[in-house]
C-alpha positions as CSV (number, residue, x, y, z in Angstrom):
1,X,-0.1,0.0,0.1
2,X,3.0,2.3,0.2
3,X,4.0,2.5,-3.2
4,X,2.5,3.4,-6.5
5,X,1.2,0.7,-8.8
6,X,0.5,0.0,-12.5
7,X,-0.3,-3.1,-14.4
8,X,2.5,-5.5,-16.0
9,X,0.9,-6.4,-19.3
10,X,-1.6,-4.7,-21.7
11,X,-5.0,-6.3,-21.5
12,X,-8.3,-5.4,-23.7
13,X,-11.9,-6.5,-23.7
14,X,-15.2,-5.3,-25.7
15,X,-18.6,-4.5,-24.6
16,X,-21.3,-2.0,-25.1
17,X,-22.1,1.6,-23.9
18,X,-24.9,1.6,-21.5
19,X,-26.2,5.0,-22.6
20,X,-25.0,4.9,-26.4
21,X,-25.7,1.2,-27.0
22,X,-22.6,1.1,-29.2
23,X,-19.8,-1.4,-29.3
24,X,-16.9,-0.4,-27.5
25,X,-13.1,-1.8,-27.3
26,X,-11.4,-0.9,-24.1
27,X,-7.5,-1.6,-23.7
28,X,-5.6,-1.1,-20.4
29,X,-1.8,-0.4,-20.6
30,X,0.9,0.2,-18.1
31,X,1.9,3.6,-17.4
32,X,5.1,5.4,-15.9
33,X,5.5,6.7,-12.4
34,X,3.3,9.6,-11.7
35,X,1.3,9.4,-14.8
36,X,-1.8,9.0,-13.1
37,X,-4.9,7.5,-15.1
38,X,-5.1,8.7,-18.6
39,X,-7.9,8.1,-20.9
40,X,-7.4,8.0,-24.8
41,X,-9.6,8.0,-27.5
42,X,-7.9,6.0,-30.0
43,X,-11.0,6.5,-32.7
44,X,-10.0,10.2,-33.1
45,X,-7.3,11.9,-35.0
46,X,-4.1,12.2,-32.8
47,X,-5.4,9.9,-30.0
48,X,-6.3,12.7,-27.7
49,X,-6.0,12.2,-24.1
50,X,-7.7,13.2,-20.9
51,X,-6.4,12.8,-17.4
52,X,-9.0,11.5,-15.0
53,X,-9.0,14.7,-12.8
54,X,-11.7,16.4,-11.2
55,X,-11.0,19.6,-13.3
56,X,-12.2,17.7,-16.5
57,X,-15.4,16.4,-15.1
58,X,-18.2,17.8,-17.3
59,X,-21.5,15.6,-16.5
60,X,-22.8,13.6,-13.7
61,X,-26.4,13.2,-14.9
62,X,-26.8,9.4,-14.6
63,X,-23.1,8.9,-15.2
64,X,-19.7,10.5,-14.7
65,X,-17.9,11.9,-17.5
66,X,-15.1,13.8,-18.6
67,X,-14.3,16.4,-21.2
68,X,-11.1,18.2,-22.6
69,X,-11.0,20.2,-25.6
70,X,-14.3,19.1,-26.9
71,X,-13.3,15.4,-26.5
72,X,-15.4,13.2,-24.2
73,X,-15.3,10.1,-22.1
74,X,-18.4,8.9,-20.5
75,X,-19.6,6.6,-17.7
76,X,-16.1,6.1,-16.0
77,X,-17.2,5.6,-12.6
78,X,-17.1,1.9,-12.3
79,X,-13.8,1.5,-14.0
80,X,-12.4,4.2,-11.7
81,X,-13.8,2.4,-8.8
82,X,-11.8,-0.6,-9.7
83,X,-8.5,1.3,-10.1
84,X,-9.3,2.7,-6.6
85,X,-10.1,-0.6,-5.1
86,X,-7.1,-2.2,-6.2
87,X,-4.7,0.9,-5.8
88,X,-3.8,1.4,-9.2
89,X,-2.2,4.9,-9.5
90,X,-0.7,5.0,-13.1
91,X,-2.6,3.5,-16.1
92,X,-3.4,4.3,-19.7
93,X,-7.1,3.6,-20.7
94,X,-7.8,3.3,-24.6
95,X,-11.2,3.5,-25.9
96,X,-12.5,3.3,-29.5
97,X,-15.7,5.3,-28.7
98,X,-16.8,7.9,-26.2
99,X,-18.2,5.5,-23.5
100,X,-16.6,2.9,-21.1
101,X,-18.3,-0.4,-21.8
102,X,-21.0,-1.2,-19.0
103,X,-19.9,-5.1,-18.9
104,X,-22.2,-6.7,-16.2
105,X,-23.0,-3.3,-14.4
106,X,-20.4,-3.8,-12.0
107,X,-16.9,-3.4,-11.6
108,X,-16.1,-7.0,-11.3
109,X,-15.1,-7.4,-14.8
110,X,-12.6,-4.8,-14.6
111,X,-11.0,-6.4,-11.4
112,X,-10.7,-9.6,-13.3
113,X,-8.9,-7.7,-16.1
114,X,-6.5,-5.9,-13.7
115,X,-5.8,-9.2,-12.1
116,X,-5.2,-11.1,-15.4
117,X,-2.9,-8.1,-16.4
118,X,-0.8,-8.3,-13.1
119,X,-0.3,-5.6,-10.6
120,X,3.1,-4.2,-10.6
121,X,4.4,-2.2,-7.7
122,X,6.6,0.7,-8.8
123,X,9.6,2.5,-7.2
124,X,8.1,5.6,-5.7
125,X,5.8,6.0,-2.9
126,X,2.2,7.0,-3.4
127,X,0.2,9.7,-1.7
128,X,-2.7,9.8,0.5
129,X,-5.1,12.6,1.0
130,X,-5.9,12.6,4.6
131,X,-8.7,14.6,6.1
132,X,-7.9,16.8,9.0
133,X,-11.3,18.9,9.3
134,X,-14.8,17.7,8.1
135,X,-16.4,18.8,4.8
136,X,-19.9,18.7,4.1
137,X,-22.1,19.4,1.2
138,X,-25.8,19.1,0.7
139,X,-28.8,19.9,2.8
140,X,-30.7,18.3,5.7
141,X,-32.4,15.6,3.4
142,X,-29.5,14.8,0.9
143,X,-26.0,15.2,2.0
144,X,-22.3,13.8,1.9
145,X,-19.6,14.6,4.4
146,X,-16.1,13.7,5.0
147,X,-14.5,13.5,8.5
148,X,-11.1,12.7,10.0
149,X,-10.3,8.9,10.2
150,X,-7.0,6.9,9.9
151,X,-8.4,4.6,7.3
152,X,-11.0,4.9,4.3
153,X,-14.5,4.1,5.7
154,X,-17.8,4.7,4.1
155,X,-21.3,4.9,5.7
156,X,-24.0,5.1,3.1
157,X,-27.8,5.4,3.8
158,X,-30.4,4.9,0.9
159,X,-34.0,5.7,1.2
160,X,-36.1,5.7,-1.9
161,X,-39.9,6.0,-2.1
162,X,-40.6,2.3,-3.2
163,X,-41.4,-0.6,-1.0
164,X,-38.6,-2.7,-2.4
165,X,-36.0,-0.1,-1.4
166,X,-37.3,1.8,1.3
167,X,-34.2,1.9,3.5
168,X,-30.8,0.2,3.2
169,X,-27.6,1.0,5.0
170,X,-23.9,-0.1,5.1
171,X,-20.8,1.1,7.0
172,X,-17.4,-0.5,6.2
173,X,-13.7,-0.1,5.6
174,X,-12.9,0.1,2.0
175,X,-9.8,-2.4,2.1
176,X,-8.9,-4.2,-1.2
177,X,-10.5,-7.4,0.1
178,X,-13.8,-5.9,1.0
179,X,-13.8,-4.0,-2.4
180,X,-13.3,-7.1,-4.3
181,X,-15.4,-9.5,-2.4
182,X,-18.3,-7.1,-1.9
183,X,-18.3,-3.8,-3.6
184,X,-17.0,-4.7,-7.0
185,X,-19.8,-7.2,-7.7
186,X,-22.6,-4.8,-6.8
187,X,-24.6,-3.9,-10.1
188,X,-26.0,-0.6,-11.2
189,X,-29.9,-0.5,-10.6
190,X,-32.8,1.7,-11.8
191,X,-36.4,1.9,-11.8
192,X,-38.4,0.5,-14.6
193,X,-40.2,3.8,-15.2
194,X,-37.1,5.7,-15.1
195,X,-35.4,3.4,-17.6
196,X,-38.3,4.1,-19.8
197,X,-37.9,7.9,-19.6
198,X,-34.3,7.7,-20.0
199,X,-34.5,6.0,-23.5
200,X,-37.1,8.4,-24.5
201,X,-34.4,11.0,-24.0
202,X,-31.8,9.1,-25.8
203,X,-30.0,7.4,-22.9
204,X,-29.8,4.0,-21.6
205,X,-29.9,2.4,-25.0
206,X,-27.6,-0.2,-24.1
207,X,-29.2,-1.0,-20.8
208,X,-30.8,-4.7,-20.2
209,X,-31.2,-7.2,-17.4
210,X,-27.7,-8.5,-18.4
211,X,-26.0,-5.2,-17.0
212,X,-28.5,-3.6,-14.8
213,X,-30.9,-4.4,-11.7
214,X,-34.2,-3.3,-13.0
215,X,-37.0,-2.6,-10.1
216,X,-40.7,-2.6,-11.2
217,X,-43.7,-1.5,-9.5
218,X,-44.1,-4.8,-7.7
219,X,-41.0,-6.7,-8.1
220,X,-37.3,-6.8,-9.3
221,X,-37.3,-8.1,-12.8
222,X,-34.1,-9.9,-12.7
223,X,-33.7,-13.4,-11.6
224,X,-32.2,-12.4,-8.1
225,X,-29.6,-10.2,-6.2
226,X,-26.2,-11.2,-5.8
227,X,-26.5,-10.0,-2.0
228,X,-29.1,-8.4,0.2
229,X,-27.0,-5.1,0.2
230,X,-26.4,-4.9,-3.4
231,X,-28.2,-1.6,-3.9
232,X,-26.3,0.4,-1.3
233,X,-22.9,-1.5,-2.0
234,X,-23.4,-0.2,-5.7
235,X,-23.7,3.5,-4.4
236,X,-20.8,3.0,-2.1
237,X,-18.7,1.7,-5.3
238,X,-20.0,4.8,-7.3
239,X,-18.7,7.0,-4.5
240,X,-15.4,5.4,-4.5
241,X,-14.9,5.9,-8.4
242,X,-16.1,9.6,-8.3
243,X,-13.9,10.5,-5.3
244,X,-10.8,9.0,-7.2
245,X,-10.9,11.9,-9.4
246,X,-9.0,13.6,-6.7
247,X,-6.0,11.8,-7.9
248,X,-5.3,10.5,-4.6
249,X,-6.6,7.8,-2.2
250,X,-8.4,9.1,0.7
251,X,-8.0,8.7,4.5
252,X,-11.4,9.7,6.1
253,X,-14.9,8.7,6.9
254,X,-17.4,9.5,4.1
255,X,-20.9,9.6,5.6
256,X,-23.6,9.9,2.7
257,X,-27.4,10.2,3.0
258,X,-29.7,9.9,-0.2
259,X,-26.5,10.9,-2.3
260,X,-25.4,10.4,-5.8
261,X,-22.9,11.3,-8.6
262,X,-23.9,15.1,-8.2
263,X,-23.1,15.1,-4.5
264,X,-20.1,13.2,-4.8
265,X,-18.6,15.6,-7.4
266,X,-19.8,18.7,-5.4
267,X,-17.8,17.3,-2.3
268,X,-14.6,16.3,-4.5
269,X,-14.9,20.0,-5.6
270,X,-15.2,21.5,-2.1
271,X,-12.1,19.3,-1.0
272,X,-9.9,20.7,-3.6
273,X,-11.0,24.4,-2.8
274,X,-10.4,23.9,1.0
275,X,-6.6,22.7,1.3
276,X,-6.7,23.8,4.8
277,X,-8.9,20.7,5.8
278,X,-6.4,17.9,4.5
279,X,-3.0,17.0,4.1
280,X,-1.0,14.9,1.7
281,X,0.9,11.9,3.4
282,X,3.1,9.5,1.6
283,X,2.2,5.8,1.7
284,X,5.3,4.9,3.4
285,X,4.9,7.3,6.2
286,X,1.4,6.3,6.6
287,X,2.3,2.6,6.6
288,X,4.8,3.3,9.3
289,X,2.3,5.2,11.5
290,X,0.0,2.3,11.3
291,X,2.6,-0.3,12.4
292,X,3.3,2.1,15.3
293,X,-0.2,2.3,16.1
294,X,-0.7,-1.5,15.9
295,X,2.4,-2.1,18.4
296,X,0.8,0.5,20.7
297,X,-2.6,-1.6,20.7
298,X,-0.6,-4.7,21.4
299,X,2.0,-3.3,24.1
300,X,-0.7,-1.5,26.0
301,X,-2.9,-4.5,27.3
302,X,0.3,-6.4,28.0
303,X,1.4,-3.6,30.3
304,X,-2.2,-3.7,31.8
305,X,-2.0,-7.2,32.6
306,X,1.6,-6.9,33.8
307,X,0.5,-4.1,36.1
308,X,-2.5,-5.9,37.6
309,X,-0.3,-8.9,38.3
310,X,2.3,-6.6,40.1
311,X,-0.5,-5.1,42.2
312,X,-2.0,-8.5,43.3
313,X,1.5,-9.7,44.4
314,X,2.1,-6.4,46.4
315,X,-1.4,-7.1,48.0
316,X,-0.4,-10.6,49.0
């Protein structure tokens, strides 16, 4: 966790765009130290590239999209979440269309691709953005907030006006294992009436029961959920992908209530605009601090037991 990562070998896949419905070929390639995440449109003259940074964010309506010099990359959140979940700092993403393929609606296929390509640890430390003072956006009904913490924890609360999804909540530490085993497998979801409206507006052309969980008026149209918390896990996964546009992994506690891409991105802007509320810490330094903290937790109970034993002998 202390050093930057890329992938060892190039790897590719094909799929369709969730909103465009068009075929897309995606290729992942290793990148040198300090490159960050770079998207390239290989279908356009000159293969223009767009760094995955918050300053290039253009749209958060039903997906997270980037734009630079009139070149767009759409629906990046699941792929970005996979990079964040596995701690990938430097990578080149080549696309022959404007939209990242939706695959099965989750980040799991991208996790598989990254593992198949192999993870390579590079020679320089990565940096973490550690929250020092709380940052909050939104109102009383919908909000997101980041508070200080020595880990990246997310507590997310859903509340929809639908009897199948009235309330759902989860709180967890976003380790690589938790991301891979739980969050990455959670699929995107939507309500049937909203899907029909999106299609009327030229969106969700590639959506189907193969790449999304669709909630009807009385039941879920898919054969079943992957786990009972799939809806809230997917929202957590989206937030991880959106916040990775900061360019750094986070150390803090994200608390969200009825949030989405819009509030995630607003929070990201606020973090950048309030540098007094965070600091950058190298992964090597952070790892050393964690080891020292573990030692204290291990030694302190031993000292307590030794002192108790001493007191009993003194009484005798």
